[in-house]
N, C-alpha and C positions, 0 to 999 in steps of 0.2 A: 802767605798766611792771611787767614780770613780777619777781616775789618768790621767794624760796627758804626754806623751813625750815631749820634747823641741819642737820639731818641732810643735806639735800640740799647744802647749802653744804659740808660737812664731804667728802661722797661726790665731790663736783667737785673739790675743790682738793686734798685728801688731808691737810688737817689736822684732827686729832681734833677732835670737840666739844668736850672738856674744853677744849682750849687755845683755842677760839673764846671760850668762857664766859670764860676767864680774860683773853683779849684785851678782852673787852668791860667786866670789873671794872677795868683796866686804863687802859682808855681809848685802846685803840688802834682797836677796830671797834665803832663803834656799831650798835645795833640796834632796829630799830621792833618793836612787840607785836602781836600779831592780837587781837581782842576777847576770844578763849579766854585769852590771854597767852603764845602761843608766839613765840619771835622770827621777826622777819623779815628778810631781806636782800636788796637789791637787786644789780644786775650789777656796781656800782661797788665791793662787797664783795670781789670775785675779784680785780679789781686792787689793791685795797687791798692783801690778803692776799701778793700777787705783789711788791708793794713791801716788806712786812714783812719777807717772807722772802729776799728779796736783802738788804736791811738788817742783817738775823741773820746772814747767812752773810760779811759782813763784820766780824763780832764788834761790832757795836754793839750796847750794852744798850739795856733798854726805854726809859731814860727819853730817852736818845738819839733812838731811832727815835721815840718821840712828838713831840718837838721838831721833826723832820725831816718828819715827816707833816704836821706845820701849815704848812712851806712849801711840800711837795709838794700839797697840796689848793689853795693859791693858782694851780695850773696854771703857772707860769713856771718852764720847765726850768733857767732859766740860774741862776735863784735857787734852785734843788736841788742845784746842781752847785757853786755857791759856797760852799753851805752843808756839802754832802758831803766838799769835798775836804780841809778841815783835820782833819776828824772820821778820815777814812783814813788820812792823814798820821801820826794820831797813833797810831792802832790798827799802822801799819807799824813805827813807833818801839817800841811795845809788843813787838811780834811779835818783832823781832830783839834786845830786851832778853832777854825769855824763852829763844830760839833760843842766844843767849849763855851765859845760865846753866846751861840742860842740857847744853850743849855743854863748859863747865867742870866740871859736876856728872859726866859721864860720861868724862871722861879722869881724874879723882878717881878713880871706880872702876875703870877700868884700870890706874891705878897700883898702886891697893890689890891687886886679882887677880894685877897681877904679882907684886908685894910676897909675897904670900900663896903662890904657886906657888914661890917662890926658897926658901921657909923649909922648912928639914930635918923629918923627920916625925919628932916624940919620943915615946917610950912613955909617959911621965909625964905629970901633969897641965900645963896651959898657965900659964905664969906670965911675970914681966917678961923672964925669961933666954930665954924661945922667941925674942924679937924682933918678935912680932906688933905691938906699939906701941913702936917707936923714932923719935926725931927724923926728922921731916920725912917720914914714912911713915903716920903717923896715920889710921885707920879715918875715913872722913866722919862728922861728928857728925849728930845727927838733925837734916832740915829738912824744912821744908814745900815744896809745889811751887814756891814764889815762891822759896824758897831764902833765907827771911826770916831774919836776922841774931841778932835780938834778941827774947826773952820778949814785950815789950811788943808786936813787932809781929807776931809770930805768936798772940796773944792777940786783938788787931786783926783778923788773918785770918780767925779761928775767928768773931768776930763777924759777919764779912761772910757767909759761908756759912748763920750762923744766923737771916739776916734777908733773904736771898735770896729771891725767889719760888719757886713751886715748879713751873718751865716749863723745858721742855726744846726747845732750836730745832732739833733734830734731827727729820726726818720719819720716817715708817714704816721706809722702807728704809734709811736713816741708823742709826736706833734698832738695829734688825736686826742692821746690820754693827756697829755699836759693842756691842751685846751679845756677838755671836761673837769680838771682839776680848778684851773682858774675859776670856771662858771660855778663851780660849785661853792665857792669859796666867797666869789664877790655876789652872789645872788643876793637881790635887793639892795645893793649899795646906792648910795648917793653918789652922782657924777659931776663933776666939774671939770672943763677946758682949763689947762695952765701953759705955760711956754714950753714948749719941747715935749707935751704929755698931759697926762689927765691924773685927777685926784680923786679918789674913793675913799668914801666915809663908810664904816663898817663897825658893827658892833667890837668893843674891845677882847671880848671873849674869844675871836679868832685871831689875834695877832701871833700867837705862837704859829699855828698853823701858816698863816701870811707869810711870816718872817723865813720860815722853813722853804717854802714853796718858793719864795723871791731868791733865796740862796742859791735854789736847785736851778732856778730860770737862768742865773747870772752866768753859773758855770758852763750851759750851752749854749746861751745865747747872750755875749757879754755886751752887746749892745743897748742893752735896758739897764739903766740906772733906778733904783729904788730909794727911797726915804719913808721910813716909819714914824709918827708920831699919833702916842696917846693922849688924850683930851677927855680926861674922866672917862665914861663908860662909852666913849666913841674912840676909833680907832681911823685916821686918816693915813691911806697910803697913797705918794707922789709915784706915779711911773714915766721915766722919762726915755725917748728914745729919739737918736738923730734922725734928720729928715726921711733919709731912706731907709729908716727902720718903722716909718708911720703906719705902714701897711700891716707889720705884725703886730703893731700897738692895737690898732682897732681889730684884729683878728682875735687877739687874748682878751682885750679888755673893752669891746663892742663899741659903737659909734654912741654918740651922746643920748639921750632920750628926753 
């Protein structure tokens, strides 16, 4: 049976060697070893990676992919279908809930913007008399991407990104497009280093697009944590990452200027 070294498998499948090593550590992609200690893969590794990639594009976490692989290895398509269907249904429910939350958040932003536009310009400093914060028109409070309402929930969300493995489900082309999307949205942003990450200051008009892209980012790279804060005409975006994810943080959001 023909075998491939890790560089050959990476070239053939487009999956970076770093990701292949991570998959081995996570128990997703076993590898044999040559007498010299090099990783060796058979043809079945190509099919296995295609299955993993398909499962990741459905938004399945690595733990569920591991469980699904065990069923897939049995070779019974009907069993894979029976195991996969409830997982996909759960992801649909989650995606619809996120879409509803983002739609509500977007509507809130539009109301806030209309209210701001309706206010008269005043030469003096802003105070309660200027009507920026009036009953029923309060600016949205700081929210996480999941729009969590309580401090405990926000802290729990922070722990999730802290403990998430530093691995991204995007391939080379997808990663390049994602970087380009972030570059377009954060163009001209003010930047400040904060603990475990960076704080970007942007026009509030970009909030809806930023929230949608951040939600997509967490689905493929859960080791990022995001927090949005509206402050009048400005949006403050905090991006956090674990120490192991610092390189990806710089790649997406650039070094301090």
